[in-house]
N, C-alpha and C positions, 0 to 999 in steps of 0.2 A: 646230636645236639640239637637243640630247638633253635628255630629262627627267631629273631627279635621280632616283636610286635610292632607293626607300623600303626600309628594313630592317625586317623584322619579327621580333620574338623569339619563338621556339617554347619552348613549356613542356609537360612531361609530367607528368600526375599519376597516381598509382597508386590508381585507382578512387575518389579523393575529389574530382573536378572541379567538382560542385556546391558542395561546402564552400569549396572555394577561391574561386570566384567570389563567394560570399556574403560570404566575408572581404574580398576586394578592393573590393566594393560598399560594405561598411560603413567600410572603412578610408581610401578616396582618394574625395573629393567629386567629383572630374570623372571617375570611373570610367563607361565608356560601353561596354555590351554591344550588338556588332553583329549576332552572328549565335549560334546554338547548335543542335546536332544530337541527337536523342534517338531514333534509328533502331531501337534494340532494343526486342524485345517487351515487356521490362520496364520501359521507359521511362528507363533509365539514361542520364545525360547522358554523351555521348562526346566531341563537340567543340564548341568555341567560338572566336569571335574578340572582342577587346575592345580598349579603349585606355584607357590611364591618361597624363593629361598630353600627349595627342597620339601618344604612342608606341603602336604596334600589337603586340598579341601573338596569336598562334595557339597554342592550346591542344588537348591530347587527353589522354583517358586511355589508360592503359597498353595497347597494343595485345596485349601477350601475353594478355591477358584477353578479347580480343574480335576476331573475324575482320573485323567492319565497321570497327574502328579501323585496322587494316592497311591496307584499302582507302581510307579516308580519308586516311591519311598518304600513300599513292601518289598520290592526287589533288591534295593540297596540294602535294607536290614538283612535279608536271607544272605546276600553276598558278603556283608561285613561279618556276620556271625560265623559262615561258612569259612570264611578265611582265618577268623580267629581261632577255630577248632582245629583247622589244619596245620596251624603253628604249633 
């Protein structure tokens, strides 16, 4: 028997990812932050995963502004494709 596919919504923010996460946390009582990444020297939030009402989201800052974000997008793409293949 195959596992059901889990779809995740991908959101892209233009440099204001931290503000968006704060908004979602304040707006939705069941907001759950699963992970976040601040790999750049300035500590700017670049990627995150969270859920609202059980629906999962993958979010990123505009990669045109960061070389790391491009690498993170490629990695997420590989993970999503591999997860889909394994199901």
